[in-house]
gemmi code that builds the backbone of each chain (N, CA, C; Angstrom):
import gemmi

chains = {
    "A": [
        ("UNK", (75.713, -15.829, 16.108), (74.806, -16.082, 14.956), (74.973, -17.378, 14.465)),
        ("UNK", (73.845, -18.135, 14.595), (74.123, -19.653, 14.098), (73.559, -19.634, 12.425)),
        ("UNK", (73.990, -20.741, 11.866), (73.929, -20.953, 10.130), (72.302, -20.395, 10.112)),
        ("UNK", (71.621, -20.719, 10.707), (69.669, -20.275, 10.236), (69.740, -18.792, 10.087)),
        ("UNK", (70.235, -18.117, 11.171), (70.272, -16.790, 11.143), (71.116, -16.147, 9.590)),
        ("UNK", (72.250, -16.639, 9.979), (72.908, -16.118, 8.617), (72.345, -16.666, 7.204)),
        ("UNK", (71.574, -17.560, 7.189), (70.660, -17.769, 5.881), (69.571, -16.492, 5.666)),
        ("UNK", (68.835, -16.200, 7.138), (67.941, -15.190, 7.027), (68.594, -14.123, 6.644)),
        ("UNK", (69.673, -13.583, 6.992), (70.190, -12.083, 6.602), (70.448, -12.294, 5.250)),
        ("UNK", (71.124, -13.355, 4.553), (71.654, -13.694, 3.412), (70.058, -13.331, 2.305)),
        ("UNK", (69.217, -14.134, 3.170), (67.937, -13.745, 1.990), (67.428, -12.767, 1.574)),
        ("UNK", (67.554, -11.937, 2.974), (67.369, -10.573, 3.365), (67.992, -9.535, 1.919)),
        ("UNK", (69.664, -10.073, 2.006), (70.172, -9.123, 1.399), (70.101, -9.404, -0.231)),
        ("UNK", (69.867, -10.842, -0.492), (69.218, -11.242, -1.670), (68.019, -10.162, -2.063)),
        ("UNK", (66.867, -10.060, -1.464), (65.555, -9.641, -1.762), (65.959, -8.004, -2.223)),
        ("UNK", (66.807, -7.373, -1.063), (66.850, -6.145, -1.235), (67.887, -5.741, -2.647)),
        ("UNK", (68.746, -6.674, -3.041), (69.500, -6.250, -4.230), (68.294, -6.534, -5.353)),
        ("UNK", (67.645, -7.765, -5.498), (66.423, -7.532, -6.342), (65.755, -6.474, -6.684)),
        ("UNK", (65.195, -5.625, -5.083), (64.521, -4.637, -5.389), (64.978, -3.428, -5.866)),
        ("UNK", (66.306, -3.433, -5.544), (67.199, -2.370, -5.995), (66.877, -2.193, -7.817)),
        ("UNK", (67.525, -3.612, -8.146), (67.773, -3.995, -9.771), (66.440, -3.576, -10.516)),
        ("UNK", (65.026, -4.161, -9.604), (63.486, -3.696, -10.388), (63.463, -2.394, -10.712)),
        ("UNK", (63.937, -1.670, -9.397), (63.819, -0.109, -9.709), (64.621, 0.530, -10.640)),
        ("UNK", (66.088, -0.214, -10.884), (66.731, 0.395, -11.657), (66.524, 0.128, -13.140)),
        ("UNK", (65.562, -1.013, -13.435), (64.991, -1.440, -14.666), (63.918, -0.645, -15.188)),
        ("UNK", (63.320, -0.109, -14.033), (61.835, 0.981, -14.347), (62.492, 2.102, -14.672)),
        ("UNK", (63.511, 2.889, -13.929), (64.344, 3.878, -14.355), (64.505, 4.047, -15.426)),
        ("UNK", (65.476, 3.015, -15.782), (66.017, 2.834, -17.170), (64.917, 3.044, -18.229)),
        ("UNK", (64.023, 2.036, -18.108), (62.656, 2.093, -18.993), (61.904, 3.492, -19.024)),
        ("UNK", (61.717, 4.343, -18.025), (61.128, 5.947, -18.001), (62.245, 6.479, -18.731)),
        ("UNK", (63.485, 6.817, -18.404), (64.301, 7.362, -19.100), (64.109, 7.204, -20.921)),
        ("UNK", (64.538, 6.092, -20.927), (64.486, 5.966, -22.691), (63.502, 6.128, -23.192)),
        ("UNK", (62.010, 5.630, -22.717), (60.989, 5.971, -23.233), (60.588, 7.534, -23.396)),
        ("UNK", (60.907, 8.101, -22.252), (60.565, 9.828, -22.436), (61.832, 10.616, -23.221)),
        ("UNK", (62.784, 9.845, -23.247), (63.678, 10.418, -23.994), (63.481, 10.488, -25.824)),
        ("UNK", (62.801, 9.151, -25.777), (62.249, 8.829, -27.170), (61.079, 9.628, -27.362)),
        ("UNK", (60.018, 10.095, -26.668), (59.022, 10.823, -26.520), (59.487, 12.491, -26.954)),
        ("UNK", (60.305, 12.884, -26.153), (61.236, 14.176, -26.402), (61.783, 14.133, -27.653)),
        ("UNK", (62.276, 12.972, -28.137), (63.033, 13.091, -29.673), (61.517, 13.239, -30.492)),
        ("UNK", (60.517, 12.627, -30.565), (59.555, 12.615, -31.323), (58.891, 13.841, -31.702)),
        ("UNK", (58.617, 14.693, -30.046), (58.309, 16.009, -30.070), (59.417, 17.025, -30.570)),
        ("UNK", (60.293, 16.896, -30.628), (61.336, 17.665, -31.251), (61.025, 17.441, -32.764)),
        ("UNK", (61.234, 16.496, -33.543), (61.194, 16.464, -34.907), (59.868, 16.479, -35.582)),
        ("UNK", (58.724, 16.781, -34.745), (57.341, 17.118, -35.370), (57.279, 18.348, -34.724)),
        ("UNK", (58.084, 19.329, -34.886), (57.866, 20.467, -34.912), (57.925, 21.329, -33.378)),
        ("UNK", (58.278, 20.523, -32.558), (58.736, 21.025, -31.102), (57.931, 22.397, -30.917)),
        ("UNK", (56.219, 22.220, -31.050), (55.568, 23.641, -30.645), (55.275, 23.101, -28.994)),
        ("UNK", (54.200, 22.698, -28.998), (53.363, 22.723, -27.240), (54.064, 21.379, -26.946)),
        ("UNK", (54.962, 21.381, -25.703), (55.577, 20.474, -24.997), (54.864, 19.133, -24.399)),
        ("UNK", (53.961, 18.675, -25.157), (52.958, 17.469, -24.814), (53.716, 16.524, -24.147)),
        ("UNK", (54.704, 16.298, -24.193), (55.571, 14.930, -23.698), (55.607, 15.297, -22.034)),
        ("UNK", (55.674, 16.416, -21.672), (55.536, 16.645, -20.272), (54.330, 15.978, -19.360)),
        ("UNK", (53.200, 15.732, -20.260), (52.146, 14.859, -19.491), (52.561, 13.767, -19.218)),
        ("UNK", (53.020, 12.631, -20.207), (53.590, 10.991, -19.587), (54.558, 11.405, -18.769)),
        ("UNK", (55.602, 12.596, -19.337), (56.797, 12.484, -18.231), (56.658, 12.804, -16.786)),
        ("UNK", (55.380, 13.845, -16.382), (55.068, 13.958, -15.535), (54.105, 13.032, -14.500)),
        ("UNK", (53.293, 12.276, -15.169), (52.386, 11.343, -14.695), (53.319, 10.130, -14.381)),
        ("UNK", (54.165, 9.504, -15.180), (55.291, 8.591, -15.106), (56.171, 8.832, -13.774)),
        ("UNK", (56.502, 10.102, -13.898), (57.610, 10.549, -12.572), (56.678, 10.057, -11.334)),
        ("UNK", (55.566, 10.240, -11.209), (54.934, 9.765, -9.842), (55.262, 8.565, -9.576)),
        ("UNK", (54.586, 7.699, -10.420), (55.378, 6.224, -10.175), (56.543, 5.983, -10.163)),
        ("UNK", (57.717, 6.568, -10.763), (58.846, 6.137, -10.246), (59.358, 6.687, -8.988)),
        ("UNK", (58.784, 8.053, -8.342), (59.329, 8.363, -7.202), (58.519, 7.431, -6.283)),
        ("UNK", (57.316, 6.871, -6.556), (56.670, 5.979, -5.363), (57.615, 4.721, -5.476)),
        ("UNK", (57.959, 4.177, -6.417), (58.719, 3.003, -6.712), (60.102, 3.158, -5.962)),
        ("UNK", (60.834, 4.438, -6.198), (61.893, 4.862, -5.186), (61.733, 4.753, -3.846)),
        ("UNK", (60.634, 5.135, -3.306), (60.278, 5.568, -1.986), (60.282, 3.761, -1.358)),
        ("UNK", (59.493, 3.161, -2.072), (59.203, 1.748, -1.264), (60.270, 0.853, -1.908)),
        ("UNK", (61.667, 1.403, -2.302), (62.675, 0.760, -2.524), (63.872, 0.810, -1.607)),
        ("UNK", (63.798, 1.965, -1.267), (64.870, 2.653, -0.709), (64.593, 3.335, 0.621)),
        ("UNK", (63.125, 3.785, 1.102), (63.169, 4.400, 2.125), (61.710, 3.408, 3.113)),
        ("UNK", (61.110, 2.682, 2.340), (60.172, 1.704, 3.416), (60.463, 0.462, 3.478)),
        ("UNK", (60.715, 0.000, 4.466), (61.116, -1.459, 4.904), (59.917, -2.455, 5.437)),
        ("UNK", (60.159, -3.770, 5.138), (59.101, -4.865, 5.257), (59.667, -5.085, 6.943)),
        ("UNK", (58.399, -5.155, 7.755), (58.648, -5.330, 9.263), (59.791, -6.275, 9.447)),
        ("UNK", (59.940, -7.113, 8.383), (60.830, -8.451, 8.958), (62.412, -7.845, 8.652)),
        ("UNK", (62.340, -7.213, 7.901), (63.685, -6.032, 7.506), (64.108, -5.356, 8.644)),
        ("UNK", (62.936, -4.750, 9.313), (63.472, -4.141, 10.588), (63.682, -4.903, 11.432)),
        ("UNK", (63.198, -5.860, 12.130), (63.438, -6.838, 12.993), (64.929, -7.280, 12.812)),
        ("UNK", (65.117, -7.654, 11.599), (66.226, -8.090, 10.951), (67.735, -7.183, 11.255)),
        ("UNK", (67.203, -6.116, 10.874), (68.221, -4.975, 10.865), (68.492, -4.588, 12.479)),
        ("UNK", (67.802, -4.813, 13.076), (68.103, -4.265, 14.599), (68.715, -5.554, 15.448)),
        ("UNK", (68.730, -6.722, 14.947), (69.271, -8.094, 15.530), (70.963, -7.944, 14.720)),
        ("UNK", (70.815, -7.363, 13.687), (72.146, -7.338, 12.981), (72.881, -6.493, 13.890)),
        ("UNK", (72.436, -5.095, 14.394), (73.005, -4.297, 15.287), (73.469, -4.738, 16.280)),
        ("UNK", (72.641, -5.679, 17.081), (73.019, -6.162, 18.258), (74.094, -7.330, 18.200)),
        ("UNK", (73.992, -7.769, 16.997), (75.031, -9.052, 17.042), (76.456, -8.393, 16.576)),
        ("UNK", (76.391, -6.872, 16.272), (77.717, -6.179, 15.922), (78.583, -6.038, 17.160)),
        ("UNK", (77.256, -5.177, 17.942), (77.613, -4.477, 19.246), (78.368, -5.345, 20.094)),
        ("UNK", (77.928, -6.882, 20.030), (78.716, -7.737, 20.972), (79.973, -8.290, 20.911)),
    ],
    "B": [
        ("UNK", (48.676, -14.994, -5.612), (48.908, -15.927, -4.801), (48.128, -15.647, -3.172)),
        ("UNK", (47.241, -16.141, -2.619), (46.848, -15.568, -1.326), (47.891, -15.635, -0.386)),
        ("UNK", (47.736, -14.867, 0.589), (48.848, -15.160, 1.994), (48.172, -16.300, 2.540)),
        ("UNK", (49.121, -16.818, 3.258), (48.566, -18.523, 4.208), (48.714, -17.844, 5.517)),
        ("UNK", (49.304, -16.728, 6.107), (49.438, -16.324, 7.380), (48.973, -14.506, 7.186)),
        ("UNK", (47.715, -14.575, 7.900), (47.458, -13.162, 8.164), (48.400, -12.685, 9.360)),
        ("UNK", (47.958, -11.416, 9.459), (49.280, -10.747, 10.858), (49.253, -11.418, 11.985)),
        ("UNK", (50.732, -11.690, 12.343), (51.031, -12.344, 13.441), (50.510, -13.681, 13.702)),
        ("UNK", (50.025, -14.367, 12.760), (49.722, -15.813, 12.757), (50.993, -17.083, 12.654)),
        ("UNK", (51.810, -16.446, 11.993), (52.958, -17.222, 12.001), (53.690, -17.684, 13.224)),
        ("UNK", (53.841, -16.231, 14.124), (54.180, -16.422, 15.446), (53.558, -17.542, 16.223)),
        ("UNK", (51.891, -17.299, 16.084), (51.090, -18.476, 17.091), (51.370, -19.462, 16.600)),
        ("UNK", (51.493, -19.912, 14.958), (51.821, -21.151, 14.752), (52.968, -21.724, 15.279)),
        ("UNK", (54.351, -21.026, 15.602), (55.306, -21.529, 15.955), (55.324, -21.591, 17.298)),
        ("UNK", (54.446, -21.034, 18.169), (54.382, -21.340, 19.612), (53.490, -22.511, 19.415)),
        ("UNK", (52.558, -23.062, 18.571), (51.872, -24.155, 18.926), (52.529, -25.251, 18.217)),
        ("UNK", (53.859, -24.702, 17.650), (54.428, -26.187, 17.217), (55.541, -26.515, 18.402)),
        ("UNK", (55.910, -25.392, 19.086), (57.113, -25.689, 20.185), (56.236, -25.860, 21.207)),
        ("UNK", (54.985, -25.899, 21.132), (54.225, -26.543, 22.435), (54.514, -28.144, 22.490)),
        ("UNK", (54.308, -28.820, 21.271), (54.872, -30.332, 21.361), (55.822, -30.674, 21.044)),
        ("UNK", (56.719, -29.864, 20.318), (58.157, -30.365, 20.005), (59.517, -29.832, 20.161)),
        ("UNK", (59.062, -29.366, 21.150), (60.485, -28.107, 21.734), (61.645, -29.223, 22.482)),
        ("UNK", (62.832, -28.839, 22.340), (63.292, -27.462, 21.738), (63.623, -28.179, 20.329)),
        ("UNK", (63.783, -26.930, 19.127), (64.017, -27.350, 17.884), (64.671, -26.140, 17.515)),
        ("UNK", (65.646, -26.454, 16.400), (66.437, -25.159, 16.226), (65.364, -24.669, 14.686)),
        ("UNK", (65.882, -23.866, 14.118), (65.103, -22.997, 12.885), (64.722, -24.084, 12.057)),
        ("UNK", (65.905, -24.590, 11.290), (65.675, -25.626, 10.090), (64.246, -26.669, 10.651)),
        ("UNK", (64.478, -26.977, 11.571), (63.396, -27.899, 12.283), (61.997, -27.645, 12.161)),
        ("UNK", (61.898, -26.049, 12.545), (60.665, -25.419, 12.920), (59.903, -25.634, 11.108)),
        ("UNK", (60.971, -24.922, 10.297), (60.761, -24.726, 9.023), (60.239, -26.031, 8.117)),
        ("UNK", (61.182, -27.198, 8.707), (60.298, -28.390, 7.852), (59.212, -28.722, 8.314)),
        ("UNK", (59.155, -28.671, 9.822), (57.469, -28.957, 10.207), (56.643, -28.227, 9.611)),
        ("UNK", (56.956, -26.861, 9.392), (55.537, -26.171, 8.853), (55.394, -26.708, 7.451)),
        ("UNK", (56.611, -26.899, 6.619), (56.302, -27.376, 5.616), (55.544, -28.422, 5.229)),
        ("UNK", (56.006, -29.641, 6.031), (55.019, -31.038, 6.143), (53.670, -30.897, 6.509)),
        ("UNK", (53.599, -29.705, 7.390), (52.449, -29.737, 7.994), (51.188, -28.981, 7.338)),
        ("UNK", (51.940, -27.679, 6.184), (51.008, -27.329, 5.357), (50.955, -27.738, 4.031)),
        ("UNK", (51.570, -29.011, 4.249), (51.549, -30.186, 2.880), (52.134, -29.256, 1.340)),
        ("UNK", (52.955, -28.315, 1.595), (53.457, -27.493, 0.234), (52.770, -26.527, 0.063)),
        ("UNK", (51.659, -26.375, 0.741), (50.773, -24.794, 0.333), (51.587, -23.825, 0.687)),
        ("UNK", (52.604, -23.793, 1.944), (53.579, -22.439, 1.656), (54.991, -23.023, 1.779)),
        ("UNK", (55.803, -22.554, 1.198), (57.144, -22.808, 1.361), (57.996, -22.187, 2.149)),
        ("UNK", (58.352, -22.415, 3.674), (58.908, -21.428, 4.527), (60.434, -21.122, 4.392)),
        ("UNK", (60.856, -19.994, 4.550), (62.144, -19.709, 4.253), (62.869, -19.191, 5.720)),
        ("UNK", (64.264, -19.087, 5.813), (64.781, -18.797, 7.021), (64.261, -17.241, 7.177)),
        ("UNK", (64.242, -16.394, 6.023), (63.908, -15.173, 5.891), (62.617, -14.752, 6.558)),
        ("UNK", (61.705, -15.577, 6.649), (60.589, -15.663, 7.374), (60.268, -16.078, 8.580)),
        ("UNK", (60.736, -17.174, 8.826), (60.911, -17.635, 10.439), (61.496, -17.041, 11.226)),
        ("UNK", (63.165, -16.713, 11.032), (63.844, -16.014, 12.094), (63.627, -15.067, 12.357)),
        ("UNK", (62.400, -13.941, 11.757), (62.358, -12.579, 11.867), (61.304, -12.829, 13.295)),
        ("UNK", (60.453, -13.931, 12.769), (59.122, -14.565, 13.766), (59.777, -14.784, 14.982)),
        ("UNK", (60.709, -15.664, 14.892), (61.583, -16.085, 16.364), (62.107, -15.209, 17.091)),
        ("UNK", (62.624, -13.868, 16.583), (63.317, -12.944, 17.032), (62.384, -12.037, 17.894)),
        ("UNK", (60.954, -12.024, 17.279), (60.029, -11.347, 17.876), (59.424, -12.238, 19.008)),
        ("UNK", (59.421, -13.204, 18.738), (58.952, -14.511, 20.021), (59.694, -14.171, 20.983)),
        ("UNK", (61.192, -14.345, 20.947), (62.196, -14.285, 21.898), (62.138, -12.660, 22.563)),
        ("UNK", (61.971, -11.470, 21.895), (62.028, -10.494, 22.230), (60.735, -10.120, 23.384)),
        ("UNK", (59.553, -10.801, 23.166), (58.229, -10.715, 23.769), (58.370, -11.890, 24.915)),
        ("UNK", (59.733, -12.151, 25.063), (60.056, -13.403, 26.176), (58.716, -14.355, 26.451)),
        ("UNK", (58.217, -14.945, 24.900), (57.548, -16.080, 24.764), (58.137, -17.317, 24.562)),
        ("UNK", (59.269, -17.142, 23.912), (60.196, -18.313, 23.565), (61.543, -17.795, 24.228)),
        ("UNK", (62.554, -18.770, 24.508), (64.018, -18.629, 24.678), (64.819, -19.487, 23.982)),
        ("UNK", (65.859, -19.410, 23.374), (67.065, -20.062, 22.683), (68.429, -20.444, 23.739)),
        ("UNK", (68.586, -21.601, 23.412), (70.433, -21.640, 23.977), (70.731, -22.176, 22.874)),
        ("UNK", (72.139, -21.829, 22.996), (73.183, -22.381, 22.302), (73.716, -23.945, 22.090)),
        ("UNK", (73.620, -24.903, 21.114), (73.563, -25.893, 21.354), (74.798, -26.803, 20.073)),
        ("UNK", (75.988, -26.277, 20.587), (77.176, -26.291, 19.573), (77.128, -25.681, 18.562)),
        ("UNK", (76.624, -24.629, 18.542), (76.749, -23.363, 17.558), (75.543, -23.366, 16.802)),
        ("UNK", (74.442, -23.785, 16.980), (73.257, -24.296, 16.537), (72.309, -23.717, 18.002)),
        ("UNK", (71.215, -22.534, 17.273), (70.303, -22.219, 18.470), (69.141, -23.216, 18.486)),
        ("UNK", (68.801, -23.706, 19.866), (67.636, -24.343, 19.953), (66.636, -23.607, 20.533)),
        ("UNK", (65.215, -23.442, 20.157), (64.095, -22.517, 20.778), (63.253, -23.609, 21.597)),
        ("UNK", (62.622, -23.021, 22.490), (61.879, -23.864, 23.339), (61.109, -22.597, 24.282)),
        ("UNK", (59.751, -22.769, 24.467), (58.697, -21.987, 25.303), (59.151, -21.337, 26.418)),
        ("UNK", (58.985, -20.190, 26.654), (59.606, -19.681, 27.978), (58.005, -19.747, 28.573)),
        ("UNK", (58.108, -19.193, 30.240), (57.240, -19.318, 30.906), (55.817, -18.585, 30.696)),
        ("UNK", (56.131, -17.446, 30.008), (55.021, -17.033, 29.365), (54.575, -17.455, 28.269)),
        ("UNK", (55.333, -17.976, 27.491), (54.875, -18.660, 26.042), (53.972, -20.001, 26.285)),
        ("UNK", (54.480, -20.666, 27.407), (53.760, -21.702, 27.669), (52.600, -21.483, 28.229)),
        ("UNK", (52.229, -20.448, 29.006), (50.676, -19.943, 29.264), (50.049, -19.912, 27.985)),
        ("UNK", (50.765, -18.729, 27.058), (49.928, -18.392, 25.864), (49.770, -19.203, 24.896)),
        ("UNK", (50.768, -20.577, 24.716), (50.521, -21.651, 23.827), (49.296, -22.535, 24.211)),
        ("UNK", (49.264, -22.457, 25.611), (47.810, -23.498, 25.871), (46.709, -23.103, 25.234)),
        ("UNK", (46.307, -21.859, 24.771), (45.104, -21.403, 24.377), (45.126, -21.100, 22.927)),
        ("UNK", (46.527, -21.755, 22.012), (46.795, -21.622, 20.841), (46.073, -22.736, 20.156)),
        ("UNK", (45.570, -23.024, 18.857), (45.198, -24.046, 18.041), (45.487, -23.476, 16.801)),
        ("UNK", (46.499, -22.402, 16.481), (46.778, -22.043, 15.512), (47.059, -22.675, 14.200)),
        ("UNK", (47.662, -23.610, 14.362), (48.154, -24.488, 13.135), (46.993, -25.281, 12.454)),
        ("UNK", (46.327, -25.786, 13.415), (45.173, -26.502, 12.881), (44.024, -25.833, 12.203)),
        ("UNK", (43.880, -24.402, 12.766), (43.442, -23.304, 12.022), (43.840, -23.362, 10.574)),
        ("UNK", (44.976, -23.014, 10.522), (45.882, -22.477, 9.513), (45.595, -23.966, 8.184)),
        ("UNK", (45.743, -25.127, 8.628), (45.793, -26.109, 7.822), (44.196, -26.334, 7.365)),
        ("UNK", (43.434, -26.259, 8.203), (42.048, -26.388, 7.786), (41.369, -25.276, 6.958)),
        ("UNK", (42.143, -23.882, 6.867), (41.940, -22.806, 5.977), (42.902, -23.414, 4.657)),
        ("UNK", (44.152, -23.350, 4.570), (44.816, -23.573, 3.347), (44.432, -25.071, 2.801)),
        ("UNK", (44.216, -25.916, 3.567), (44.211, -27.199, 2.897), (42.547, -27.651, 2.460)),
        ("UNK", (41.583, -27.070, 2.433), (40.368, -27.242, 2.210), (39.989, -27.538, 0.721)),
        ("UNK", (41.027, -26.770, -0.160), (40.819, -27.135, -1.617), (41.810, -28.217, -1.992)),
        ("UNK", (41.548, -29.246, -2.421), (42.014, -30.425, -2.611), (43.108, -30.111, -3.923)),
        ("UNK", (44.178, -30.388, -3.864), (45.338, -30.124, -4.946), (45.065, -30.658, -6.077)),
        ("UNK", (45.432, -30.086, -7.139), (44.942, -30.089, -8.307), (45.768, -31.573, -8.919)),
        ("UNK", (44.763, -32.362, -9.824), (45.235, -33.678, -9.669), (45.829, -33.795, -11.256)),
        ("UNK", (47.408, -34.138, -11.483), (47.472, -34.358, -12.589), (47.271, -35.193, -13.510)),
        ("UNK", (47.418, -35.151, -15.007), (47.050, -35.930, -16.175), (47.928, -36.757, -16.379)),
        ("UNK", (47.321, -37.659, -17.122), (48.472, -38.655, -17.532), (49.132, -37.960, -18.768)),
        ("UNK", (48.855, -37.085, -19.446), (49.547, -36.262, -20.533), (50.525, -35.486, -19.803)),
        ("UNK", (50.424, -35.020, -18.738), (51.300, -33.929, -18.082), (52.429, -35.096, -17.300)),
        ("UNK", (52.137, -36.268, -17.009), (53.250, -36.910, -16.465), (54.093, -37.583, -17.563)),
        ("UNK", (53.537, -37.652, -18.565), (54.368, -38.582, -19.960), (54.928, -37.381, -20.340)),
        ("UNK", (54.605, -35.918, -20.463), (55.558, -34.704, -20.774), (56.392, -34.754, -19.789)),
        ("UNK", (56.557, -34.718, -18.508), (57.502, -34.618, -17.496), (58.393, -35.385, -17.425)),
        ("UNK", (58.127, -37.401, -17.803), (58.967, -37.987, -18.204), (59.726, -37.656, -19.139)),
        ("UNK", (58.952, -37.141, -20.371), (59.783, -36.979, -21.679), (60.829, -36.102, -21.135)),
        ("UNK", (60.554, -34.768, -20.860), (61.497, -34.024, -20.506), (62.674, -34.057, -19.914)),
        ("UNK", (62.622, -35.122, -18.632), (63.617, -35.307, -17.739), (64.212, -36.621, -18.101)),
        ("UNK", (63.891, -37.436, -19.048), (64.693, -38.726, -19.760), (65.810, -38.577, -19.817)),
        ("UNK", (66.827, -39.012, -19.279), (68.100, -38.811, -19.757), (68.656, -38.955, -21.204)),
        ("UNK", (67.640, -40.324, -21.924), (67.936, -40.945, -23.244), (67.060, -40.095, -24.116)),
        ("UNK", (66.458, -38.973, -23.561), (65.412, -38.054, -24.808), (66.203, -37.921, -25.763)),
        ("UNK", (67.693, -37.517, -26.281), (67.954, -36.847, -27.158), (68.993, -37.819, -28.173)),
        ("UNK", (68.828, -39.343, -27.561), (69.462, -40.666, -28.339), (68.849, -40.824, -29.755)),
        ("UNK", (69.570, -40.685, -30.590), (69.144, -40.910, -32.162), (68.861, -42.696, -32.288)),
        ("UNK", (67.859, -42.713, -32.722), (67.632, -44.587, -33.049), (67.922, -44.706, -34.459)),
        ("UNK", (68.668, -46.067, -34.240), (68.499, -46.618, -36.131), (67.033, -47.707, -36.123)),
        ("UNK", (67.053, -48.005, -37.075), (65.701, -48.902, -37.452), (65.231, -49.914, -36.185)),
        ("UNK", (66.170, -50.777, -35.790), (65.683, -51.755, -34.970), (65.426, -51.112, -33.712)),
        ("UNK", (66.141, -50.085, -32.814), (66.229, -49.413, -31.971), (64.791, -48.599, -31.913)),
        ("UNK", (64.192, -48.184, -32.902), (63.259, -47.432, -33.087), (61.883, -48.494, -33.131)),
        ("UNK", (62.122, -49.598, -33.688), (60.977, -50.547, -33.163), (61.173, -50.843, -31.771)),
        ("UNK", (62.090, -51.278, -30.925), (61.990, -51.732, -30.010), (61.259, -50.353, -29.094)),
        ("UNK", (61.569, -49.216, -29.030), (61.068, -48.408, -28.587), (59.409, -48.234, -28.936)),
        ("UNK", (59.146, -48.407, -29.979), (58.043, -48.230, -30.482), (57.098, -49.182, -29.583)),
        ("UNK", (57.780, -50.380, -29.662), (56.988, -51.526, -29.253), (56.621, -51.310, -27.697)),
        ("UNK", (57.707, -50.881, -26.762), (57.479, -50.683, -25.458), (56.671, -49.352, -25.258)),
        ("UNK", (56.282, -48.425, -25.992), (55.275, -47.302, -25.915), (54.001, -48.179, -26.199)),
        ("UNK", (53.847, -48.835, -27.193), (52.473, -49.732, -27.519), (52.196, -50.673, -26.302)),
        ("UNK", (53.270, -51.229, -25.902), (52.979, -51.888, -24.456), (52.117, -50.996, -23.188)),
        ("UNK", (52.782, -49.677, -23.228), (52.841, -48.848, -22.199), (50.859, -48.144, -22.390)),
        ("UNK", (50.738, -48.220, -23.742), (49.259, -47.793, -24.381), (48.402, -48.750, -23.654)),
        ("UNK", (48.956, -50.059, -24.059), (47.783, -51.201, -23.695), (47.669, -51.400, -22.127)),
        ("UNK", (48.371, -50.441, -21.405), (48.439, -50.724, -20.089), (47.513, -49.613, -19.913)),
        ("UNK", (47.736, -48.584, -20.431), (46.682, -47.888, -20.102), (45.112, -48.355, -20.492)),
        ("UNK", (44.983, -48.855, -21.319), (43.679, -49.517, -21.602), (43.235, -50.253, -20.505)),
        ("UNK", (44.001, -50.897, -19.864), (43.540, -52.220, -18.960), (43.554, -51.166, -17.784)),
        ("UNK", (44.283, -50.183, -17.500), (44.046, -49.147, -16.094), (42.725, -48.339, -16.507)),
        ("UNK", (42.687, -47.454, -17.439), (41.597, -47.017, -17.368), (40.460, -47.321, -18.434)),
        ("UNK", (40.275, -48.303, -18.981), (39.489, -48.925, -19.725), (38.742, -47.887, -20.771)),
        ("UNK", (37.354, -47.356, -20.673), (37.032, -46.394, -21.607), (37.016, -45.043, -21.237)),
        ("UNK", (37.825, -44.746, -20.054), (37.590, -43.288, -19.719), (38.976, -42.657, -20.853)),
        ("UNK", (38.262, -42.138, -21.629), (38.959, -41.598, -22.639), (38.473, -40.313, -22.762)),
        ("UNK", (39.012, -39.007, -22.582), (38.538, -37.893, -22.933), (38.820, -37.212, -24.363)),
        ("UNK", (38.111, -36.497, -24.981), (38.229, -35.810, -26.433), (39.628, -34.841, -26.009)),
        ("UNK", (40.638, -34.738, -27.471), (41.719, -33.980, -27.063), (41.027, -32.307, -26.973)),
        ("UNK", (41.728, -31.782, -26.056), (41.164, -30.358, -26.243), (42.324, -29.401, -27.180)),
    ],
}
model = gemmi.Model(1)
for chain_id, residues in chains.items():
    chain = gemmi.Chain(chain_id)
    for i, (resn, *xyz) in enumerate(residues, 1):
        res = gemmi.Residue()
        res.name, res.seqid = resn, gemmi.SeqId(i, " ")
        for name, pos in zip(("N", "CA", "C"), xyz):
            atom = gemmi.Atom()
            atom.name, atom.element = name, gemmi.Element(name[0])
            atom.pos, atom.b_iso = gemmi.Position(*pos), 0.0
            res.add_atom(atom)
        chain.add_residue(res)
    model.add_chain(chain)
structure = gemmi.Structure()
structure.add_model(model)
structure.setup_entities()
C-alpha cells in the first residue's frame, strides 16, 4: 500500500470519527433536553405524561441518525473496506 | 454546495486524464484535477483512491509499483473506453460557467491587515505620522487607479 492509499484510509478514519462524535453530541443533547422536560413535567404536577410526545418524536430522529452513522456506509467506504481486507490478506 | 461530479463522472474524468497524461500517481491525478477545475473542487485521496480502485477492478486501468509509489495508466479496455470520453471538458464547462466572485479593495485591505506581521506594533508619534503618510500615499494611488469610481458605503 503506497502513501496515497494510506492517506485515503486516514481520511476515511477521520470522517468516521467525526460522524461518531456528531452522533454522540446529538445523543447527549437529546438526553439532557428530555431529562429537563421530564423534570418540568414532574415539578408541574406530573399528571398527563406530555413529555412522551417530544421524546417519542425526537427518538425517531436519534435512531435514524444512529443508523446512518453505524449501519449505512458510503460507497467509497465500502470500496476502501474491501481493499483493506485484501491488503491484510496479502 | 452543489456536487461537482454526478454518479460515475469522477471515474470518467480520471480515464480522460490518463488518456493524455499516463502514467500518473494518485497525487499527480489530484493535482491535475485541482488545476483543471480551477479550485471549484478540492480533490482528496479519500475521493480519488476509491475511484482508482473501482477502475482497477473493472480492468479499465492498471497500476505498477514504482519504488513504493503506485503509478496508474489505462489498460486495454480503458483505452477503448477513454476514446469516447470527453468528461473533463464537460465538467469544466459546467462548473466554470459562473465567473468567480471578484474581491473588493476593502476585502484585500482587511486581509492585509489581518495577516500583516506588524499589525500589533505600538507606534510613537513619529512612527504614527510615517504610517499615516504611507496610507495617504496608498489612498492617492487608489485615486489614480480608480479615478471617480467610488461606491457609497453599505
